[in-house]
LOBA-726624 format. One record per residue: residue in one letter; x, y, z of N, C-alpha, C, O, CB in turn; residue number from 1. Coordinates in steps of 0.02 Angstrom, whole numbers, plus 50000, padded with zeros to 5 digits. Glycine has a CB too. Example, Ala and Ser with C-alpha at 12.3 -4.5 7.8 and 13.67 -1.06 7.14 Angstrom:
! residues 2
PT   aa     nc1     nc2     nc3    cac1    cac2    cac3     cc1     cc2     cc3     oc1     oc2     oc3    cbc1    cbc2    cbc3     i
PT    A   50660   49716   50390   50615   49775   50390   50660   49835   50390   50712   49834   50423   50565   49776   50452     1
PT    S   50642   49888   50354   50684   49947   50357   50645   50002   50394   50670   50057   50402   50704   49970   50286     2
//
This chain:
! residues 167
PT   aa     nc1     nc2     nc3    cac1    cac2    cac3     cc1     cc2     cc3     oc1     oc2     oc3    cbc1    cbc2    cbc3     i
PT    M   55368   53775   55094   55305   53807   55122   55253   53762   55146   55227   53720   55110   55273   53849   55074     1
PT    N   55236   53772   55209   55179   53769   55258   55131   53799   55203   55139   53860   55197   55187   53815   55336     2
PT    K   55075   53766   55154   55022   53807   55119   54965   53837   55165   54911   53851   55138   54989   53761   55064     3
PT    R   54973   53848   55241   54902   53864   55289   54947   53913   55341   54928   53952   55384   54854   53779   55337     4
PT    T   55015   53894   55317   55059   53967   55349   55086   54002   55324   55107   53977   55271   55104   53966   55387     5
PT    F   55106   54066   55332   55180   54105   55295   55186   54160   55332   55138   54193   55353   55180   54132   55209     6
PT    Q   55270   54177   55346   55303   54198   55386   55334   54277   55332   55349   54274   55272   55356   54131   55416     7
PT    N   55336   54318   55360   55363   54373   55333   55351   54384   55270   55394   54405   55231   55423   54374   55340     8
PT    A   55264   54366   55246   55261   54389   55148   55251   54462   55159   55235   54489   55212   55177   54352   55087     9
PT    R   55265   54496   55094   55262   54566   55087   55183   54591   55066   55146   54569   55022   55317   54587   55031    10
PT    V   55175   54638   55110   55096   54643   55071   55115   54712   55004   55156   54759   55003   55013   54679   55151    11
PT    W   55058   54685   54954   55022   54730   54899   54985   54742   54911   54938   54702   54906   55009   54719   54848    12
PT    R   54971   54822   54941   54909   54864   54940   54867   54893   54892   54879   54945   54862   54919   54907   54966    13
PT    L   54817   54857   54886   54766   54875   54823   54702   54911   54877   54699   54903   54938   54734   54786   54766    14
PT    G   54649   54954   54831   54575   54977   54859   54542   54935   54850   54563   54880   54829   54540   55031   54835    15
PT    A   54452   54954   54867   54430   54912   54861   54413   54919   54798   54441   54956   54757   54395   54899   54902    16
PT    D   54343   54866   54784   54323   54840   54703   54368   54829   54651   54370   54868   54604   54283   54886   54669    17
PT    V   54412   54770   54654   54468   54777   54619   54439   54689   54574   54444   54629   54586   54556   54788   54679    18
PT    D   54418   54721   54535   54380   54689   54488   54422   54619   54445   54484   54617   54451   54358   54751   54438    19
PT    T   54396   54577   54413   54422   54511   54389   54470   54558   54328   54527   54542   54309   54352   54443   54357    20
PT    D   54434   54613   54308   54491   54624   54217   54541   54649   54221   54577   54655   54171   54470   54672   54153    21
PT    A   54572   54684   54321   54626   54707   54326   54635   54655   54313   54646   54642   54254   54653   54739   54372    22
PT    L   54634   54606   54360   54675   54538   54385   54694   54486   54318   54746   54453   54312   54619   54490   54444    23
PT    A   54642   54489   54273   54663   54457   54190   54639   54486   54147   54587   54466   54120   54643   54390   54167    24
PT    P   54674   54544   54128   54625   54587   54079   54621   54555   53995   54663   54540   53953   54659   54674   54076    25
PT    G   54535   54554   54001   54528   54547   53948   54576   54524   53898   54588   54464   53888   54509   54590   53939    26
PT    A   54611   54586   53858   54650   54564   53798   54679   54510   53797   54679   54468   53751   54695   54601   53782    27
PT    Y   54709   54508   53853   54749   54427   53869   54737   54351   53887   54774   54303   53900   54781   54433   53917    28
PT    M   54659   54362   53880   54641   54300   53907   54650   54241   53838   54647   54180   53845   54557   54309   53940    29
PT    K   54663   54278   53771   54677   54225   53719   54731   54196   53755   54745   54144   53725   54695   54249   53642    30
PT    H   54767   54204   53801   54853   54185   53805   54844   54138   53885   54796   54146   53923   54923   54281   53813    31
PT    G   54902   54092   53897   54893   54075   53954   54884   54112   54026   54847   54160   54032   54931   54044   53952    32
PT    L   54923   54085   54086   54925   54113   54149   55008   54156   54138   55032   54203   54169   54917   54043   54218    33
PT    E   55036   54115   54077   55125   54142   54111   55081   54224   54071   55058   54267   54109   55243   54089   54052    34
PT    V   55079   54229   54015   55073   54292   53994   55029   54331   54029   55054   54385   54043   55058   54294   53933    35
PT    I   54964   54323   54051   54936   54368   54083   54932   54369   54157   54883   54387   54190   54885   54372   54059    36
PT    G   54987   54348   54177   55029   54384   54227   55051   54417   54237   55051   54455   54285   55056   54378   54243    37
PT    W   55095   54413   54165   55118   54488   54146   55119   54569   54150   55155   54619   54149   55109   54487   54111    38
PT    H   55044   54542   54155   55001   54595   54146   54940   54622   54204   54897   54666   54205   54971   54576   54086    39
PT    C   54958   54580   54241   54901   54560   54315   54913   54650   54352   54964   54684   54359   54950   54464   54394    40
PT    L   54850   54663   54367   54854   54731   54406   54864   54789   54373   54844   54844   54391   54902   54732   54451    41
PT    E   54904   54771   54309   54914   54842   54273   54910   54923   54261   54946   54972   54254   54898   54835   54247    42
PT    A   54822   54897   54261   54794   54952   54281   54785   54983   54331   54748   55032   54338   54757   54952   54270    43
PT    V   54818   54958   54370   54788   54983   54457   54860   54978   54491   54862   55019   54537   54716   54915   54507    44
PT    R   54926   54939   54484   54973   54942   54493   55015   54917   54447   55024   54858   54432   54976   54929   54538    45
PT    T   55051   54988   54418   55089   54953   54343   55172   54904   54368   55205   54866   54332   55119   55042   54276    46
PT    D   55186   54928   54458   55255   54885   54455   55217   54825   54499   55236   54833   54558   55338   54927   54497    47
PT    F   55178   54776   54496   55150   54709   54521   55176   54667   54504   55213   54635   54542   55095   54691   54510    48
PT    A   55166   54651   54435   55177   54590   54381   55261   54586   54391   55293   54534   54396   55147   54612   54287    49
PT    S   55282   54640   54392   55352   54629   54382   55391   54625   54463   55438   54586   54464   55382   54695   54330    50
PT    G   55380   54651   54513   55389   54645   54564   55384   54606   54594   55433   54593   54630   55375   54669   54581    51
PT    V   55329   54569   54598   55281   54527   54642   55336   54451   54635   55363   54428   54585   55182   54520   54602    52
PT    H   55336   54429   54704   55353   54373   54726   55358   54314   54749   55366   54323   54809   55359   54377   54736    53
PT    E   55358   54270   54742   55327   54205   54778   55306   54207   54861   55345   54246   54889   55385   54148   54770    54
PT    G   55278   54190   54890   55229   54194   54959   55215   54287   54974   55192   54311   55026   55283   54147   55044    55
PT    D   55233   54322   54921   55212   54373   54925   55105   54381   54945   55062   54339   54932   55246   54398   54853    56
PT    V   55100   54432   54971   55012   54433   54990   54976   54507   54948   55009   54557   54934   54998   54444   55099    57
PT    I   54907   54500   54935   54883   54553   54937   54861   54547   54971   54845   54492   54994   54861   54578   54904    58
PT    V   54834   54650   55010   54779   54667   55053   54720   54680   55032   54734   54626   55005   54790   54713   55086    59
PT    A   54666   54696   55014   54645   54752   54982   54574   54767   55024   54565   54752   55083   54639   54739   54898    60
PT    G   54518   54802   54975   54471   54824   55021   54409   54770   55012   54415   54708   55010   54450   54904   55006    61
PT    A   54359   54801   55009   54310   54761   55021   54294   54774   54948   54305   54825   54915   54259   54775   55083    62
PT    N   54253   54689   54920   54238   54652   54858   54286   54635   54798   54272   54632   54738   54189   54685   54832    63
PT    F   54336   54626   54823   54384   54592   54802   54356   54552   54740   54301   54525   54747   54412   54553   54856    64
PT    G   54384   54546   54687   54368   54498   54624   54295   54509   54589   54263   54470   54553   54370   54416   54650    65
PT    I   54280   54564   54608   54196   54578   54584   54228   54571   54511   54286   54560   54497   54144   54671   54608    66
PT    G   54158   54585   54458   54151   54587   54381   54129   54498   54363   54086   54458   54382   54239   54618   54341    67
PT    S   54193   54501   54309   54136   54408   54295   54178   54362   54300   54238   54373   54307   54095   54384   54208    68
PT    S   54153   54304   54299   54169   54261   54340   54224   54235   54319   54230   54180   54345   54125   54220   54353    69
PT    R   54280   54253   54274   54339   54203   54240   54396   54177   54295   54422   54204   54344   54386   54249   54175    70
PT    E   54400   54127   54273   54426   54087   54355   54520   54105   54342   54567   54091   54379   54402   53962   54359    71
PT    Q   54519   54147   54264   54589   54136   54277   54606   54199   54326   54655   54194   54364   54635   54134   54205    72
PT    A   54576   54240   54326   54583   54303   54372   54608   54277   54454   54638   54307   54499   54499   54347   54374    73
PT    A   54581   54212   54449   54602   54190   54540   54670   54150   54518   54718   54149   54556   54530   54123   54595    74
PT    G   54672   54106   54437   54712   54077   54451   54779   54116   54439   54830   54085   54456   54702   54023   54425    75
PT    V   54788   54180   54412   54843   54211   54381   54875   54224   54470   54934   54211   54480   54820   54290   54318    76
PT    L   54840   54246   54521   54880   54247   54573   54918   54183   54612   54972   54194   54639   54843   54276   54611    77
PT    R   54893   54130   54613   54929   54059   54625   54962   54067   54580   55016   54080   54606   54896   53992   54627    78
PT    H   54972   54069   54505   55023   54070   54443   55060   54111   54470   55110   54075   54475   55002   54090   54370    79
PT    L   55076   54161   54492   55116   54205   54523   55151   54200   54569   55211   54207   54558   55094   54240   54537    80
PT    G   55128   54186   54637   55159   54142   54704   55119   54154   54752   55131   54123   54804   55232   54158   54732    81
PT    L   55058   54204   54751   55024   54234   54817   55032   54191   54857   55032   54134   54832   54953   54253   54817    82
PT    A   55038   54194   54909   55019   54168   54970   54958   54150   54995   54938   54101   55026   55036   54200   55004    83
PT    A   54921   54226   54967   54846   54230   54995   54831   54294   54979   54878   54333   54972   54834   54217   55074    84
PT    V   54761   54319   54969   54719   54375   54967   54686   54387   55028   54635   54355   55038   54673   54370   54917    85
PT    I   54708   54433   55077   54682   54462   55120   54665   54520   55109   54710   54560   55095   54709   54460   55163    86
PT    A   54574   54548   55111   54516   54592   55124   54448   54560   55162   54424   54505   55174   54496   54619   55055    87
PT    P   54429   54650   55175   54345   54607   55219   54311   54590   55189   54257   54583   55219   54292   54638   55260    88
PT    S   54308   54569   55112   54251   54546   55081   54259   54522   54999   54308   54540   54967   54200   54605   55088    89
PT    Y   54224   54492   54980   54272   54459   54910   54193   54438   54872   54144   54420   54904   54345   54366   54932    90
PT    S   54197   54447   54777   54124   54417   54762   54121   54347   54766   54171   54311   54770   54099   54435   54692    91
PT    G   54072   54329   54766   54047   54259   54770   54076   54210   54737   54093   54156   54760   53988   54253   54752    92
PT    L   54085   54239   54655   54114   54187   54636   54160   54182   54624   54182   54134   54592   54098   54167   54605    93
PT    Y   54207   54248   54652   54289   54243   54643   54312   54202   54706   54368   54174   54706   54331   54325   54641    94
PT    F   54273   54199   54754   54288   54165   54825   54295   54079   54791   54345   54043   54786   54208   54182   54896    95
PT    R   54229   54067   54773   54246   54015   54767   54310   53979   54705   54351   53934   54710   54185   53997   54765    96
PT    N   54294   54017   54660   54343   54003   54602   54423   53994   54638   54466   53951   54629   54339   54074   54542    97
PT    A   54421   54068   54693   54505   54048   54727   54522   53993   54758   54582   53976   54758   54530   54090   54779    98
PT    F   54473   53954   54792   54478   53897   54822   54480   53851   54780   54518   53805   54792   54435   53887   54863    99
PT    N   54445   53849   54724   54444   53795   54678   54514   53796   54632   54524   53754   54588   54376   53800   54633   100
PT    L   54550   53837   54642   54624   53836   54623   54672   53833   54667   54731   53832   54649   54640   53886   54592   101
PT    G   54650   53829   54740   54707   53816   54776   54730   53890   54791   54786   53892   54817   54760   53770   54736   102
PT    L   54703   53945   54780   54741   54025   54811   54680   54022   54880   54622   54000   54884   54729   54125   54734   103
PT    M   54721   54052   54925   54686   54044   55008   54669   54119   55006   54707   54160   54980   54749   54016   55088   104
PT    L   54600   54137   55039   54587   54207   55041   54555   54209   55128   54518   54171   55160   54525   54233   54968   105
PT    L   54586   54267   55143   54566   54293   55209   54524   54346   55209   54532   54390   55166   54617   54310   55246   106
PT    T   54468   54351   55263   54425   54354   55252   54431   54396   55312   54410   54371   55364   54389   54304   55236   107
PT    C   54459   54464   55316   54467   54509   55385   54459   54564   55383   54486   54605   55347   54521   54511   55417   108
PT    P   54428   54568   55413   54377   54643   55430   54435   54719   55425   54429   54774   55400   54335   54635   55540   109
PT    E   54496   54681   55467   54510   54761   55513   54599   54739   55436   54657   54730   55454   54530   54759   55667   110
PT    A   54578   54736   55372   54629   54708   55327   54652   54773   55322   54708   54785   55343   54610   54667   55258   111
PT    L   54618   54819   55297   54676   54885   55289   54696   54939   55344   54705   55000   55341   54650   54933   55233   112
PT    K   54699   54897   55390   54771   54915   55453   54843   54895   55430   54900   54910   55449   54761   54864   55534   113
PT    I   54815   54848   55374   54882   54822   55365   54930   54878   55324   54892   54926   55315   54877   54749   55324   114
PT    E   54979   54891   55303   55024   54936   55275   55057   54922   55217   55095   54875   55222   55067   54948   55316   115
PT    E   55053   54948   55163   55125   54915   55101   55178   54894   55109   55210   54922   55154   55155   54953   55058   116
PT    G   55196   54862   55087   55275   54836   55123   55265   54787   55167   55300   54736   55166   55318   54894   55166   117
PT    E   55213   54797   55216   55241   54771   55304   55252   54716   55265   55231   54713   55207   55183   54762   55390   118
PT    R   55285   54670   55293   55289   54591   55320   55251   54566   55363   55260   54563   55424   55343   54573   55347   119
PT    V   55194   54544   55320   55141   54504   55388   55170   54416   55380   55197   54388   55332   55022   54511   55364   120
PT    A   55151   54387   55452   55137   54302   55450   55059   54301   55465   55016   54337   55490   55186   54249   55516   121
PT    L   55068   54223   55431   54995   54186   55466   54997   54138   55516   55038   54092   55514   54954   54148   55418   122
PT    Q   54957   54145   55558   54940   54086   55586   54875   54059   55613   54824   54093   55614   54976   54082   55627   123
PT    F   54878   54000   55633   54798   53968   55625   54797   53933   55689   54841   53904   55721   54780   53909   55553   124
PT    E   54716   53946   55701   54708   53930   55798   54644   53881   55769   54593   53911   55753   54677   54021   55876   125
PT    G   54645   53828   55763   54598   53805   55730   54582   53794   55673   54623   53767   55635   54568   53823   55740   126
PT    D   54522   53810   55652   54511   53826   55586   54490   53900   55549   54460   53910   55496   54466   53785   55575   127
PT    T   54523   53956   55611   54535   54041   55622   54596   54049   55593   54639   54015   55619   54539   54072   55702   128
PT    P   54615   54086   55544   54694   54137   55540   54681   54188   55558   54628   54219   55563   54733   54153   55474   129
PT    C   54756   54203   55571   54724   54265   55621   54807   54275   55573   54846   54227   55569   54701   54264   55740   130
PT    V   54826   54351   55537   54898   54388   55511   54915   54419   55586   54881   54430   55636   54887   54461   55437   131
PT    V   54953   54424   55577   55009   54449   55611   55057   54516   55626   55094   54501   55673   55038   54417   55593   132
PT    R   55066   54564   55611   55091   54625   55569   55153   54624   55621   55160   54581   55665   55034   54706   55562   133
PT    P   55198   54678   55608   55243   54672   55641   55257   54680   55712   55289   54642   55748   55270   54697   55617   134
PT    N   55224   54738   55726   55213   54763   55777   55182   54715   55828   55173   54735   55886   55181   54814   55763   135
PT    G   55160   54636   55804   55138   54627   55839   55061   54608   55860   55042   54563   55897   55161   54658   55849   136
PT    Q   55029   54653   55829   54936   54663   55802   54935   54597   55774   54983   54572   55744   54909   54734   55729   137
PT    R   54880   54569   55785   54850   54494   55767   54779   54540   55757   54746   54580   55790   54853   54416   55839   138
PT    L   54778   54503   55682   54698   54539   55672   54666   54488   55649   54686   54470   55593   54686   54605   55618   139
PT    V   54619   54453   55674   54578   54394   55683   54545   54370   55598   54514   54415   55570   54512   54416   55746   140
PT    C   54548   54334   55578   54490   54338   55494   54446   54297   55530   54451   54280   55589   54518   54296   55397   141
PT    A   54387   54278   55474   54364   54238   55495   54374   54134   55479   54426   54104   55464   54313   54273   55481   142
PT    P   54322   54114   55490   54382   54044   55504   54350   54031   55432   54304   54060   55404   54372   53967   55587   143
PT    I   54394   53971   55408   54405   53929   55325   54367   53864   55368   54374   53843   55426   54515   53909   55282   144
PT    P   54333   53846   55320   54311   53780   55319   54376   53739   55316   54430   53760   55297   54262   53766   55261   145
PT    G   54360   53667   55340   54409   53616   55341   54417   53612   55251   54472   53626   55228   54380   53537   55387   146
PT    F   54366   53596   55208   54343   53566   55159   54379   53616   55101   54397   53587   55049   54262   53559   55163   147
PT    L   54392   53692   55107   54412   53744   55086   54474   53723   55086   54497   53698   55035   54394   53800   55117   148
PT    M   54526   53731   55160   54576   53722   55159   54603   53676   55127   54654   53684   55094   54588   53723   55198   149
PT    D   54556   53597   55137   54598   53550   55099   54601   53544   55015   54635   53508   54978   54577   53487   55123   150
PT    M   54548   53599   55000   54603   53614   54906   54648   53666   54915   54684   53676   54866   54551   53650   54822   151
PT    V   54661   53714   54982   54712   53755   54955   54773   53704   54968   54815   53705   54923   54719   53833   54993   152
PT    D   54785   53657   55023   54832   53593   55033   54849   53575   54972   54907   53585   54953   54803   53531   55068   153
PT    A   54795   53543   54925   54791   53519   54884   54813   53552   54806   54807   53532   54748   54739   53500   54899   154
PT    G   54835   53599   54829   54829   53635   54750   54764   53665   54733   54761   53724   54719   54841   53580   54690   155
PT    G   54708   53624   54733   54660   53657   54705   54595   53602   54732   54594   53569   54784   54675   53668   54619   156
PT    L   54557   53605   54691   54491   53550   54675   54513   53494   54640   54510   53435   54657   54429   53580   54629   157
PT    L   54538   53522   54578   54538   53441   54534   54610   53407   54578   54611   53350   54599   54559   53450   54417   158
PT    P   54670   53460   54586   54695   53374   54624   54684   53370   54678   54727   53337   54707   54767   53348   54628   159
PT    L   54626   53399   54723   54624   53334   54790   54570   53299   54759   54562   53244   54785   54602   53360   54885   160
PT    L   54529   53312   54714   54492   53275   54697   54543   53205   54671   54538   53150   54698   54446   53313   54650   161
PT    K   54575   53215   54634   54632   53164   54596   54664   53118   54651   54683   53060   54644   54700   53209   54556   162
PT    K   54664   53158   54709   54718   53136   54772   54671   53081   54795   54694   53024   54799   54740   53202   54843   163
PT    R   54608   53090   54809   54567   53060   54845   54535   53005   54776   54524   52947   54792   54514   53118   54888   164
PT    K   54527   53016   54732   54521   52954   54702   54583   52894   54684   54566   52838   54665   54491   52975   54646   165
PT    Q   54618   52902   54687   54698   52878   54685   54700   52842   54753   54738   52793   54755   54763   52947   54679   166
PT    G   54661   52861   54821   54663   52828   54885   54692   52867   54908   54708   52863   54967   54688   52768   54897   167
//
């Protein structure tokens, strides 16, 4: 699957102010991402960790990723295979951590028009992503600078730098 586009992605709908402790609960931080993944979002969606599939997306309200700067909160979603998170806004630290780890975040003012369980597609027009709903409605997202998409394509900042170093 091209990391810049996805088709037929299942939507997991969350509210606003999803914090990093819900994504990567503190009690499991001594473990790796596999264990953290089993507990991801258990405080807000008990069905998430057992039901999420590669290529799914999260649609959330404003302020996604607030809280601590733990990068496992972004890393666990990438580990679980999410194609993207779609929300009106993100914590600044979470935004940068996500792209550094290769997780695409779509800043979409109309994100909450997307319903739980919908199957959506993502298309790019230049550097501007657009979420396409099943009814054909197109929700335009904020442009994503090329250097951030380069990180998504490479799987994160470190793989990108390694690739560049190798020539």
